[in-house]
N, C-alpha and C positions, 0 to 999 in steps of 0.2 A: 590559241592560248589554253583552251581548257584542257588539252590532251598534255600539255606539259604541265598542267597546275600542280598535280601530286608530286613530280619530279621535283619541280622549284621549292615546293614547300619542304620537301625532305632535304634537299641540298640547304636549304637556308636554315631549317631546323639545325642540322649537323654542324652547320658552319657556328651558329649561335652557341651551341654547347660546347664545341671543341675550344672556340675562343674564350668562354667564359671559365671553362674548367682549366684551361692553361694559365689563364690570368690568376685564377685562385691557388693553383699549384706554384706560380712563380712566386707568390707572395710567402708562401711557407718552403721556398727553396727546392721544390722538385719540379719535374719537367716530364712531358709524355715524351717517351723514346721516338717516336716517329715525327715529332713537331721539334724536334732540336735544332733543325735549321733556322727556326725564327730568332735566334739569339746569337747567330753568326755576326751580325754587325753591332752587336753591343745590347745592353740591357734596355737602353732607351728606345732603340730602334725594335728591339722585340715587344716591348709595351706598345708602341705604337702600332704594330703590325696585329697584336692582340685585340686592340681595341677596333682597328679596321675589319678584322674577322667577324667581330661580334656584331658591328653595325651593318656591315655586308650581309650577315645571315638573319638579321632582324629586316633588312630592306627587301631581301629576296623572298622571306617569308611574307611580309606584308603585301609585295606585289602579287604573288602568287594568290593571295586571299582576297584580293580586291576585285570587284566587278566594275569594269570600265564601261560596260554596255548600258548601263543607265545614266551615264554622264552626256550632256549636251555639247 
């Protein structure tokens, strides 16, 4: 796990940042060009996917930073 810790942290961070930035941009009527596929199913599905992207990024980041060796 320690060799993948940095990679999981980076992936989680970027998932969180992209999810949060697309959520903010959606609220002002804009979108990132490479994430336009999120809105294909409609605005509600796009909103749910953005929230899932934010939560998944936070979970990846949290799991990568956790130390499971100290638990019984």
